[in-house]
N, C-alpha and C positions, 0 to 999 in steps of 0.2 A: 443348326448345324450350318458351318462355313462351306460357302461353295463360288468355286469360278464363275465367271460370267464374262463374255466378251460386249461394249459398248464403243460406238465408235463419235467421237466425238474434234466436232472442227475437222473433218478429212483425215484423224486416225481412227487406230484403231487399240483402245486398251484393254487390257485383262484385270478383272478387281474380282475380291474377294470381300463376299458380305454375306450376311446370315438374312436379310432384308427379303422379299419376295424378288424376284427377277425382273417382275413387270415394274416392279417401285424403281429400283434400279435406272431400269432403261428410260423410266420418264424422266428420272431425274436425270440421267446424260442428256436426256432428247430436248429437256431443258435448260442445260449448261449450252450443249452445241446451239439451241437457238439464239439463244446469250448473246455465247460470242459471235455469231456469223451477224445478228441487229449492230453490233458494236463496229465490228471490223469492216462495215457498209458505212454506218456512218460518222463512225473517225478514220477512214480510211486507213485502216492502220492493217500491213499484211503480216507483220512478225507475228506468229501463232503467242509467242512466249508473251508479247506484250497483250495481244489480245485478251490472251486467259489473264491473266494480273489487272485486266481492264474489268472482264466479267466478273471477275472475284468482288472486284473492289465492291461494283454496282450491286451482284446478289448480298453483298452484307450490309450492305447501306437500307436495299430494300429490306431487307431482315432485324435488320437494326431500330429501322423507323419502323416497322410493323408490330413490335415489340416494343417500343413508347410507347406506341398508340393504344398496343392493348392495354396497356399498365394506366393508363390515362383513364381510358375507362375504367378499369377494374375501380383504382383510385375518386372517377368521381361514383362508382354505385356505392362505395363501400361509405361518400360524404353523405350521397343521400340515404340511406337506410341509417345513421349519425344520424341525422338532422331527422328522423320520420321517430328513430327512435326516443329524441330528447325532448320532440313536441311533446309523446306523446306520456315522457316522464312527466313533464313537467306540465300537463295538464291534472295527471294524476296529483299531481302536491297540490297542486293549488282549488282540487275536490276536496283533500283531507285538510287543507287547514281550512276553508270555506265551512265545512263540518266541523272540524274542531273550535273554529269559531263562533257556530249557532251554535253546538254544545257547551258550551263557557257561556254564554249570554243565557241561556234558558235555565242550567245551574244558578248564575248568578240572577235570574227572576227568580225562580224560584226560593233559593234561601232569604230574599229581602220577603216574599210574598209568606214565605212562612212566618216571619219574626214579629 
């Protein structure tokens, strides 16, 4: 169920509607507030709109990089699993070929002995 709640970001009060837990929404608002204050201080920007845009870009950059890193880690894990499966399959094929060669050699010896 959607609820209205007030959050404070960069000295302003905003009314937001969310289905999420109120504590979660407040934590997100606090995160945005902290990022905006950090940017305003380090970039010496005072116009709230510019600070908000810079904060949004910074947060989006972090999100994109974490997604790429996570995707890269998943790819690495999948490659490792594929290599493991491939090496096990190769071992089994080699054993099967070796067994087939031994069986063929035994059959050849048996047919020469019987003749």
